[in-house]
C-alpha positions in Angstrom: -25.3 -35.3 96.8 -25.2 -38.6 95.0 -28.5 -37.8 93.4 -27.2 -34.5 92.2 -24.2 -36.2 90.6 -26.4 -38.7 88.8 -28.6 -35.9 87.4 -25.6 -34.0 86.2 -24.2 -37.1 84.6 -27.5 -37.8 82.9 -27.7 -34.2 81.7 -24.2 -34.2 80.3 -24.7 -37.6 78.7 -27.9 -36.6 77.2 -26.4 -33.5 75.7 -23.5 -35.5 74.3 -25.9 -38.1 72.9 -27.9 -35.3 71.2 -24.8 -33.8 69.7 -23.7 -37.2 68.5 -27.1 -37.8 66.9 -27.0 -34.3 65.3 -23.5 -35.0 64.0 -24.4 -38.3 62.5 -27.5 -36.8 60.9 -25.4 -34.0 59.5 -22.8 -36.4 58.1 -25.7 -38.4 56.5 -27.1 -35.2 55.1 -23.7 -34.1 53.6 -22.4 -37.5 52.4 -25.7 -39.1 51.3 -28.5 -36.5 50.7 -26.2 -33.7 49.4 -23.4 -36.0 48.1 -23.5 -34.8 44.5 -23.5 -31.1 45.5 -20.5 -31.4 47.8 -18.6 -33.6 45.4 -18.8 -30.9 42.8 -17.7 -28.3 45.3 -14.8 -30.4 46.3 -13.8 -30.8 42.6 -13.8 -27.1 42.3 -11.2 -27.0 45.0 -9.2 -29.9 43.6 -9.4 -28.8 40.0 -7.4 -26.1 38.2 -8.3 -24.3 35.0 -5.9 -22.7 32.6 -6.4 -20.6 29.5 -4.8 -21.9 26.3 -3.6 -19.0 24.3 -3.6 -19.4 20.5 -0.7 -18.5 18.3 -1.5 -15.3 16.4 -1.2 -15.7 12.6 1.9 -14.6 10.8 1.9 -11.7 8.3 4.3 -12.2 5.4 5.1 -10.3 2.2 4.2 -11.8 -1.2 7.4 -13.8 -1.3 7.0 -15.3 2.2 9.3 -12.9 4.1 7.9 -12.6 7.7 6.7 -9.1 8.6 4.9 -10.0 11.9 5.0 -13.1 14.2 4.6 -14.3 17.8 7.7 -14.8 19.8 8.5 -15.7 23.4 8.5 -12.8 25.9 9.0 -12.5 29.7 7.6 -10.2 32.4 9.8 -9.3 35.4 8.2 -9.7 38.8 9.7 -9.2 42.3 8.7 -10.4 45.8 9.1 -7.5 48.2 8.7 -9.7 51.3 11.6 -12.0 50.4 13.7 -9.1 49.2 13.4 -7.4 52.5 14.0 -10.6 54.5 17.3 -11.0 52.6 18.1 -7.3 52.6 18.6 -7.2 48.8 16.6 -4.0 48.2 19.5 -1.8 47.1 21.3 -4.3 44.9 18.1 -5.3 43.1 17.0 -1.7 42.5 20.4 -0.8 41.1 20.6 -3.8 38.8 17.1 -3.5 37.4 17.7 0.2 36.8 20.7 -0.7 34.7 19.1 -3.6 32.8 15.5 -2.3 32.3 16.2 1.4 32.2 13.4 2.0 34.8 14.1 4.8 37.3 15.4 3.9 40.7 12.6 5.8 42.5 9.9 3.8 40.6 11.7 0.5 41.3 12.0 1.3 45.0 8.3 2.0 45.1 7.7 -1.5 43.8 10.2 -3.2 46.1 8.8 -1.3 49.1 5.1 -2.0 48.2 3.0 -3.1 51.2 -0.6 -4.5 51.7 -3.2 -2.5 53.6 -2.3 -4.5 56.7 1.3 -3.4 56.6 2.8 -6.7 55.3 5.0 -6.7 52.2 3.5 -8.0 49.0 4.6 -11.5 47.8 4.6 -10.5 44.1 4.6 -7.2 42.1 5.2 -6.9 38.3 7.8 -4.4 37.1 5.7 -2.4 34.5 6.1 -1.2 31.9 9.9 -1.5 31.3 9.9 -5.1 32.6 6.8 -6.1 30.7 7.1 -8.6 27.9 10.9 -8.1 27.5 13.0 -9.9 24.8 14.9 -13.0 25.6 18.3 -11.3 25.6 17.2 -8.9 28.3 15.6 -11.8 30.2 18.9 -13.7 30.1 20.6 -10.8 31.8 18.0 -10.9 34.6 18.5 -14.7 34.9 22.3 -14.4 35.2 21.8 -11.7 37.9 19.3 -13.9 39.8 21.7 -16.9 39.7 24.5 -14.7 41.1 22.2 -13.7 44.0 21.3 -17.3 44.7 24.9 -18.3 44.8 25.8 -15.5 47.1 22.8 -15.9 49.5 22.6 -19.7 49.3 18.8 -19.2 49.0 16.7 -20.8 46.4 14.3 -17.9 46.2 15.8 -14.4 46.1 12.6 -12.6 45.1 13.1 -12.1 41.3 10.8 -14.0 38.9 10.3 -14.2 35.1 6.8 -14.9 33.9 6.7 -16.7 30.5 4.5 -15.0 28.0 4.2 -14.2 24.2 4.3 -11.0 22.3 4.1 -9.7 18.8 7.4 -9.2 17.0 8.1 -7.3 13.8 11.5 -8.5 12.4 11.7 -5.8 9.7 11.4 -3.1 12.4 9.7 0.0 11.0 9.3 -1.4 7.5 5.7 -0.9 6.3 4.7 0.0 9.8 1.6 2.0 8.7 0.4 -1.0 6.6 1.0 -3.6 9.3 0.1 -1.7 12.4 1.0 -3.3 15.7 -0.3 -5.3 18.7 0.2 -3.6 22.0 1.4 -5.3 25.2 -2.1 -5.8 26.4 -2.7 -7.9 23.3 -4.9 -5.3 21.5 -4.5 -5.0 17.8 -3.9 -1.3 16.9 -4.3 0.2 13.4 -3.1 -1.2 10.1 -3.8 -4.8 9.0 -3.2 -6.1 12.5 -6.5 -4.3 13.5 -8.3 -4.7 10.2 -7.7 -8.5 10.1 -7.7 -9.1 13.8 -10.6 -11.6 13.6 -8.6 -13.6 11.2 -5.2 -13.3 12.9 -6.3 -13.7 16.5 -7.6 -17.2 16.6 -9.7 -18.6 19.5 -8.7 -19.2 23.1 -8.9 -22.7 24.5 -8.9 -24.0 28.1 -7.8 -27.0 30.1 -9.3 -28.1 33.5 -7.8 -30.9 35.5 -8.0 -32.4 39.1 -5.2 -32.3 41.6 -4.5 -33.5 45.1 -3.9 -31.5 48.3 -0.3 -31.0 47.3 -1.3 -29.6 43.9 -0.1 -32.7 42.0 -2.3 -33.7 39.0 -4.3 -36.9 39.8 -3.5 -39.7 37.4 -7.1 -40.9 37.0 -8.7 -37.5 37.5 -11.0 -35.9 35.0 -9.4 -33.6 32.3 -11.7 -31.2 30.4 -9.9 -29.6 27.5 -11.0 -27.2 24.8 -8.1 -26.8 22.4 -7.0 -23.3 21.2 -7.5 -22.5 17.5 -4.5 -20.7 16.1 -5.0 -17.6 14.0 -4.8 -17.6 10.2 -1.7 -16.7 8.3 -1.9 -13.7 6.0 0.2 -13.1 2.8 0.3 -9.6 1.6 0.7 -8.1 -1.9 3.6 -6.1 -0.5 7.0 -6.9 -2.0 9.7 -6.6 0.7 12.3 -5.4 -1.7 10.2 -2.7 -3.3 9.1 -1.6 0.1 12.7 -1.2 1.0 13.4 0.8 -2.2 10.5 3.1 -1.4 11.5 3.7 2.3 15.2 4.2 1.5 14.4 6.8 -1.2 11.8 8.8 0.7 14.0 8.8 3.8 16.8 10.5 1.8 14.3 13.1 0.5 12.8 13.5 3.9 16.2 14.4 5.4 17.0 16.8 2.5 13.7 18.7 2.2 12.4 18.2 5.8 8.7 18.2 4.8 5.8 17.8 7.1 5.3 14.3 5.6 6.1 12.3 2.5 4.1 9.4 1.1 4.8 6.9 -1.6 2.7 4.1 -3.1 3.7 1.5 -5.7 1.1 -0.9 -7.2 0.7 -3.3 -10.1 -1.7 -1.5 -12.4 -3.0 -4.7 -13.9 -4.2 -6.0 -10.5 -3.9 -3.1 -8.1 -1.8 -5.3 -5.8 0.0 -2.8 -3.6 3.7 -3.6 -4.0 4.8 -1.0 -1.5 3.3 1.8 0.6 5.1 4.0 3.1 4.8 7.3 5.0 7.4 9.5 6.8 7.4 10.1 9.7 6.8 6.5 10.7 7.4 4.3 13.8 8.9 1.0 15.0 6.0 -1.3 16.1 8.4 -3.2 18.4 8.8 0.0 20.5 5.6 1.9 19.6 5.4 3.6 22.9 8.5 5.7 22.2 7.1 7.5 19.2 5.0 10.7 19.1 1.3 10.3 18.1 1.9 12.2 14.8 4.1 9.4 13.5 1.2 6.9 13.5 -0.9 8.9 11.0 -1.3 7.0 7.7 -1.2 9.8 5.1 -1.7 7.3 2.3 -5.3 6.7 3.1 -6.2 9.6 5.5 -4.6 12.8 4.3 -6.5 15.0 1.8 -4.6 17.1 -0.7 -5.3 19.4 -3.6 -3.4 17.2 -6.1 -2.4 19.8 -8.6 -1.3 18.8 -12.0 -1.2 15.1 -11.5 -5.0 15.3 -11.5 -4.8 16.6 -15.1 -4.5 12.9 -16.2 -8.2 12.5 -15.4 -9.2 15.6 -17.5 -6.9 14.4 -20.3 -8.4 10.9 -20.3 -11.9 12.4 -20.5 -10.9 14.8 -23.3 -9.3 12.0 -25.3 -12.3 9.8 -24.8 -14.6 12.5 -26.1 -12.4 13.4 -29.1 -11.5 16.8 -27.7 -7.7 16.4 -27.5 -5.9 16.8 -30.8 -2.2 17.0 -30.0 -1.7 19.4 -33.0 -4.5 21.9 -32.0 -3.2 25.4 -31.2 -4.2 27.6 -28.3 -2.9 30.7 -26.7 -1.2 30.0 -23.3 -0.6 32.4 -20.5 -4.1 33.1 -19.1 -7.7 32.5 -19.7 -10.8 34.2 -18.3 -13.7 32.3 -16.8 -16.7 33.7 -14.9 -15.4 34.7 -11.5 -11.7 35.0 -12.3 -8.7 34.5 -14.5 -6.6 31.4 -14.7 -2.9 31.8 -15.3 -0.1 29.5 -16.4 2.4 29.9 -13.6 5.9 31.4 -14.2 5.6 32.4 -17.9 3.6 32.7 -21.1 4.6 30.4 -23.8 2.6 32.1 -26.5 0.6 30.1 -29.0 1.4 26.4 -28.6 -0.1 23.0 -29.4 -2.1 20.9 -26.9 0.8 18.4 -26.9 3.3 21.0 -25.9 0.9 22.4 -23.3 0.7 18.9 -21.8 4.4 18.6 -21.7 4.8 22.0 -20.0 1.8 21.4 -17.7 -0.2 24.3 -18.8 -3.3 25.1 -16.7 -4.8 27.2 -19.4 -4.9 24.2 -21.7 -6.8 22.1 -19.1 -9.3 24.8 -18.5 -10.0 24.7 -22.2 -10.2 20.9 -22.2 -12.1 20.4 -19.0 -14.2 23.5 -18.4 -14.8 24.7 -22.0 -14.5 21.3 -23.8 -16.0 18.7 -21.5 -18.2 21.2 -19.7 -18.7 21.0 -15.9 -21.2 18.1 -15.9 -19.1 15.9 -18.2 -16.0 16.8 -16.3 -17.6 15.8 -13.0 -18.8 12.5 -14.5 -15.3 11.5 -15.4 -13.9 12.6 -12.0 -16.6 10.5 -10.3 -16.0 7.6 -12.7 -12.3 7.5 -11.8 -13.3 7.0 -8.2 -12.8 10.4 -6.6 -15.1 11.3 -3.7 -15.5 7.6 -2.7 -13.4 5.3 -0.6 -11.3 2.9 -2.7 -12.1 -0.1 -0.5 -8.5 -0.9 0.5 -8.4 -3.2 3.5 -7.1 -0.6 6.0 -9.5 1.0 8.5 -9.9 4.8 8.6 -9.8 5.5 4.9 -11.1 9.0 4.0 -13.4 9.4 1.0 -12.3 12.9 0.0 -14.5 15.3 -2.0 -14.7 17.1 -5.3 -17.5 19.6 -5.0 -17.1 22.7 -7.2 -20.0 25.1 -7.3 -19.0 28.2 -9.2 -17.5 28.3 -12.7 -14.1 29.3 -11.5 -14.1 26.2 -9.2 -14.9 23.9 -12.1 -12.1 25.5 -14.1 -9.5 25.0 -11.4 -10.8 21.5 -10.7 -9.8 20.6 -14.3 -6.2 20.9 -13.2 -6.5 19.6 -9.6 -7.0 22.7 -7.4 -9.8 24.5 -5.6 -12.6 22.3 -4.5 -10.6 19.1 -5.1 -9.6 17.0 -2.1 -8.2 13.5 -2.8 -6.1 10.9 -1.0 -2.9 9.4 -2.4 -4.5 5.9 -2.7 -7.3 7.4 -4.9 -4.7 9.0 -7.1 -2.9 5.7 -7.6 -6.1 3.8 -8.4 -7.2 6.4 -11.0 -3.9 6.5 -12.8 -3.6 2.7 -12.7 -6.9 2.7 -14.7 -5.2 4.8 -17.4 -2.2 2.5 -17.4 -4.1 -0.8 -17.5 -6.4 -0.1 -20.4 -9.2 1.9 -18.7 -10.2 -0.4 -15.8 -10.7 1.1 -12.4 -9.7 -1.6 -9.9 -10.1 -1.8 -6.1 -6.6 -1.6 -4.5 -5.8 -4.3 -2.1 -3.0 -5.4 0.3 -4.1 -9.0 1.1 -3.0 -11.6 -1.4 -4.2 -14.7 0.4 -5.2 -16.0 3.9 -4.2 -19.5 5.0 -6.0 -21.5 7.7 -3.3 -23.7 9.5 -6.1 -25.8 11.0 -8.3 -26.6 8.0 -5.4 -26.1 5.4 -7.9 -24.0 3.5 -6.5 -21.1 1.4 -8.5 -18.0 0.4 -7.1 -16.1 -2.5 -8.1 -12.5 -3.3 -8.1 -11.8 -7.0 -8.3 -8.4 -8.8 -11.6 -6.7 -8.4 -12.8 -4.5 -11.3 -15.0 -1.5 -10.2 -15.8 -0.3 -13.7 -14.5 0.5 -17.2 -13.8 4.2 -17.1 -12.4 4.8 -20.6 -11.9 2.5 -23.6 -8.7 0.6 -24.0 -7.8 2.6 -27.1 -8.3 5.9 -25.2 -6.1 4.6 -22.3 -3.4 3.7 -24.8 -3.4 7.1 -26.4 -3.2 8.8 -23.0 -0.3 6.6 -22.0 1.6 7.7 -25.1 0.9 11.4 -24.5 2.1 11.1 -20.9 5.2 9.3 -22.1 6.2 12.4 -23.9 5.9 14.4 -20.6 8.9 12.3 -19.4 10.8 11.6 -22.6 11.0 15.1 -24.0 14.1 16.4 -22.3 13.7 20.0 -23.4 10.3 21.0 -22.2 8.8 17.9 -20.6 7.9 18.7 -17.0 8.6 15.1 -16.0 12.0 14.8 -17.7 13.8 14.1 -14.4 11.9 10.8 -14.2 13.4 9.6 -17.5 15.0 6.1 -17.2 17.2 5.2 -20.1 16.1 2.0 -21.8 12.5 2.2 -20.5 9.3 3.8 -21.7 8.1 5.8 -18.8 4.8 7.8 -18.6 4.2 10.4 -15.9 2.9 13.7 -14.6 4.2 16.2 -12.2 2.2 18.2 -9.6 3.0 21.4 -7.7 0.0 22.6 -5.8 -0.2 25.7 -3.6 -1.6 25.0 -0.1 -4.6 26.8 1.4 -3.7 28.5 4.7 -6.5 30.3 6.5 -8.7 30.2 3.4 -6.0 31.7 1.1 -3.4 30.1 -1.1 0.0 30.5 0.5 2.9 31.8 -1.6 5.5 29.7 0.0 3.8 26.4 1.0 3.3 23.7 -1.6 2.4 20.0 -2.0 4.7 18.5 -4.6 4.0 15.2 -6.3 4.8 12.9 -9.2 2.8 10.0 -10.5 3.7 7.6 -13.4 4.0 4.1 -14.6 6.3 1.9 -16.7 6.9 0.3 -19.1 4.3 2.0 -21.4 2.4 -0.7 -23.3 3.0 -3.4 -20.7 3.0 -1.6 -17.3 4.3 -3.4 -14.2 4.4 -0.6 -11.7 2.4 2.6 -11.1 4.1 4.8 -8.5 2.9 8.0 -6.7 5.0 10.2 -4.4 3.6 13.2 -2.6 5.7 15.6 -0.4 3.9 18.0 1.9 5.5 21.4 2.5 9.2 20.9 1.7 11.6 23.5 3.1 12.7 24.6 -0.4 10.1 27.1 -1.7 11.7 26.8 -5.2 11.3 23.1 -5.4 8.6 21.6 -7.7 7.2 18.2 -8.5 9.5 18.0 -11.5 12.7 19.0 -9.7 12.3 17.5 -6.2 9.9 14.5 -6.6 10.6 13.2 -10.1 14.1 12.1 -9.2 12.7 10.1 -6.3 10.3 8.4 -8.6 13.1 7.6 -11.0 15.2 6.0 -8.3 12.3 3.8 -7.0 11.0 2.9 -10.4 14.3 1.9 -11.8 15.1 -0.4 -8.9 11.6 -1.9 -9.0 11.7 -2.7 -12.7 15.0 -4.4 -12.4 13.9 -6.3 -9.3 10.8 -7.5 -11.2 12.9 -8.7 -14.1 11.6 -6.1 -16.6 14.4 -5.6 -19.1 15.0 -2.5 -21.1 13.0 -2.3 -24.3 14.9 0.6 -25.9 18.5 0.0 -27.0 20.8 2.3 -25.2 22.7 4.7 -27.4 20.0 4.8 -30.1 18.2 8.0 -31.1 15.2 6.9 -29.2 17.2 6.5 -26.0 19.0 9.8 -26.3 17.8 12.0 -23.3 18.0 15.0 -25.5 15.3 13.6 -27.8 11.7 12.5 -27.5 10.7 8.8 -27.1 7.4 9.2 -29.0 6.1 11.0 -32.1 2.5 11.7 -33.3 1.3 9.5 -36.1 0.4 11.4 -39.3 -3.0 10.8 -41.0 -2.5 8.5 -44.0 -6.0 7.1 -44.2 -7.5 7.1 -47.8 -4.0 8.1 -49.2 -2.3 6.0 -51.9 0.0 3.4 -50.3 3.1 4.8 -51.8 2.3 8.3 -50.4 1.5 6.8 -47.0 4.8 5.1 -46.9 6.6 8.3 -47.8 4.9 10.2 -45.0 5.7 7.6 -42.4 9.3 7.3 -43.6 9.7 11.0 -43.3 8.7 10.7 -39.7 11.1 7.8 -39.4 8.2 5.6 -38.4 8.2 1.8 -39.0 5.1 0.3 -40.7 3.6 -3.0 -41.8 1.2 -3.3 -44.8 -1.7 -5.6 -44.3 -3.4 -6.6 -47.5 -2.7 -6.2 -51.2 -4.7 -3.0 -51.9 -3.3 0.2 -53.5 -4.5 2.7 -50.8 -4.9 2.8 -47.0 -8.4 2.1 -45.8 -7.5 2.2 -42.1 -4.5 2.8 -40.0 -3.5 1.5 -36.5 -2.9 3.5 -34.4 -5.1 6.3 -35.7 -3.8 9.8 -36.7 -2.5 11.9 -33.8 -1.6 9.0 -31.5 1.9 9.2 -30.0 3.9 6.0 -30.7 7.1 4.8 -29.2 10.2 3.4 -31.0 9.1 -0.2 -30.8 5.6 0.3 -32.2 4.8 -0.2 -35.9 2.0 1.5 -37.8 -0.3 -1.0 -39.5 -1.7 0.0 -42.8 -4.8 -1.9 -43.8 -5.3 -1.9 -47.5 -8.2 -4.4 -48.0 -11.6 -5.0 -46.5 -11.6 -6.9 -43.2 -13.1 -10.0 -44.8 -10.3 -10.2 -47.3 -7.4 -9.7 -45.0 -4.9 -12.4 -43.9 -3.5 -12.5 -40.4 -0.3 -10.4 -40.2 2.8 -11.5 -38.4 2.7 -9.9 -34.9 6.0 -11.1 -33.6 7.7 -8.5 -31.3 4.4 -6.6 -30.6 3.4 -5.8 -27.0 0.3 -7.7 -26.0 -1.9 -4.6 -25.9 -1.1 -3.8 -29.6 -1.5 -7.4 -30.7 -4.9 -7.6 -29.0 -5.9 -4.3 -30.7 -4.9 -5.7 -34.1 -6.9 -8.8 -33.5 -9.9 -6.7 -32.5 -9.7 -4.6 -35.7 -9.3 -7.8 -37.8 -12.2 -9.5 -36.1 -9.9 -12.3 -34.9 -10.4 -14.0 -31.5 -7.0 -14.1 -29.8 -5.8 -16.1 -26.8 -2.6 -15.0 -25.0 -0.2 -17.5 -23.4 2.3 -15.9 -21.0 3.1 -12.2 -20.7 5.2 -9.6 -22.3 5.7 -9.5 -26.1 4.5 -11.8 -28.9 7.2 -14.4 -29.6 5.2 -16.6 -32.0 1.6 -17.1 -33.2 -0.3 -20.2 -34.3 -3.8 -21.3 -35.2 -5.7 -23.2 -32.5 -9.2 -24.1 -31.4 -11.1 -23.1 -28.3 -14.4 -24.8 -27.6 -14.4 -25.9 -31.2 -13.9 -22.4 -32.6 -10.7 -21.2 -34.4 -8.6 -18.8 -32.4 -5.1 -17.3 -32.8 -2.8 -18.4 -30.1 -0.2 -15.7 -29.2 2.8 -17.1 -27.3 4.3 -14.3 -25.2 7.6 -13.9 -23.5 9.5 -11.2 -21.7 11.8 -9.2 -24.2 14.9 -11.1 -25.1 18.1 -9.8 -26.8 16.6 -10.2 -30.3 13.6 -8.1 -29.4 15.9 -5.4 -27.9 17.8 -4.9 -31.2 16.1 -2.3 -33.4 15.6 -3.3 -37.1 17.1 -1.3 -39.8 14.8 1.6 -41.1 13.3 0.4 -44.3 9.8 -0.3 -45.7 7.8 -2.3 -43.3 10.3 -1.9 -40.4 10.7 0.5 -37.5 13.1 3.3 -38.0 14.8 5.7 -35.6 13.2 8.9 -34.8 14.0 12.5 -34.0 12.4 14.1 -31.0 11.3 17.5 -29.8 11.4 19.5 -26.6 10.9 18.9 -22.9 9.6 21.3 -20.1 9.0 22.7 -16.7 6.2 22.1 -14.2 3.2 24.2 -15.2 1.0 26.0 -12.8 -1.3 29.0 -12.4 -3.6 30.9 -10.2 -7.1 32.3 -10.4 -6.8 36.1 -10.0 -8.6 39.4 -10.4 -11.5 38.6 -8.1 -9.8 37.7 -4.9 -10.7 34.0 -5.2 -8.1 31.4 -4.1 -5.2 30.8 -6.4 -4.1 27.5 -7.9 -0.7 26.1 -9.0 -0.2 23.2 -11.3 
């Protein structure tokens, strides 16, 4: 018996000894051999890593007004386990229903949520109504939670607010298609938010630190931090005030005419800075989820239209450049036959009229003669392509459509000359093309981004104007400007007379294009438009408005859209500090009279006879030189001039001429004079010539022109006598032209 006990004791002792040896060996293995491995594993348990979220860059208008920024936001979460323990289900469901607007049934599903094992969850977020709510809503939740804490005497009543950030748009729906939005998941959607996401987003950082068993950060623990890099701040070319003018005006028209859509774009023609761009219907990016999908479509860059008569500006510029447009040339209006059909002037036949009158009335027949018969199809297409149609403009927004102009048959080339048929263009293409006419013939790339600032490096990137190509000469552009001015200023037959602004020289063109429905031109569906710029000679704003399918079948570009143009343009010019250049109450500012008049041909005529011809037209002039006859005139014969523009009569050879006094001249006219005299000029400032002086540039003599915006002295018209500007009498004004191809069953076209 004793022996058996001893054996049992030895066995048990041996086992214990073996276990002890194994344990010691294991400890040695863990703490010595694998010490580094298990230390790192322990640190993973002790340490905690957090993501550092960067601040997304702000978006501001050109004057620093904030259009998009990051703000504090809060997400509501509940603890179903605690809520049931305290029996607060009903009171919490009812209150969150009132504050968040989420249905009671959905809230009850969240409060009743259980794990697969049957236990209630400890945390569930209230989506989407409780997701990233504003501070004022969060404050109501906090007050409710505090009331429950006071009533129950419990520190945790199962309602939490998670601190977050969200994108906020303080101007609400203003410029919504331009800016786009960031959704609640943090994804940039459409507009510049998406196009510039890489610049705005910044780079996430991280912080990793050690903590003890209670979760308290260890004082001497290791901290590994990678700082977040905030996003860059973007300044747009948009002018907040002009954007407001646009949106207010098109909203009024949208309510009145109830079109499918209406789009307006305003730009600085000298730089193609977009000053304002809007579409209706639109949306509020702060509540993007409440709007139908159609409201997010950016018609300015994505919709294709047959532009109608606004497109005639392209044909006109080409015809003037090629010497085919003489304002006094006569032609028979009404209709014209081309292979494959007959083109008509819509509404009426005006008989035999001049090209200038046809332009004012918006005659399609005239533009068939200029574009199809005059320029010929190949040359017409070369100008259309040169003005940028059929290609993307390069504006910074994603999703831009290139459009197409692809006529094949003669009748299609004929209708393309006045903007119908195989012509599909976007509004932004129209603006870029007409800006080229306004700025002296340069096609520029439109842009919305003025500069980008890096808050980390303090580096600023500025985006200057980008010239694509010279489309027509500066002289051609100046002539086209003056012809288009008469479309607006002629208050009897000018199709754009409703865009007339007293005191300002405004150029423009109407458009009334029939829409193609099921392959045929509809009799009662139109796209109405108006495009123009001001002031002529020193343009500050080019503005295009297009209205798709208004509810009034009798409305036209001249009657419905031109008044919208006038309202926006007048407000914008005043906002930009552009003062009137035509004295109110003068003959030139009388709405019943024209603002411009064609210049007679006085070249090679005796000086006395030239003076008589100009005085008969009530045109001011300045004689340059001491000769007895006119060797050259500026502008040339046929050009339409405004009331503030002199006719310069050069009476000596260029080498013998002295520099004339150019005070009061617009910069464009002064530069033209310098060019004709072979003088190198340098401009200082902008506006009109206030004074001139001789200077040197790189050791060479130059004429320094000091410019200033028009002052009161410039606004006063001089008395009509030799060498001075006189008053002028004006002609007629008109209705929007149009027409259709007929006789062969081919689609019609309206102007």
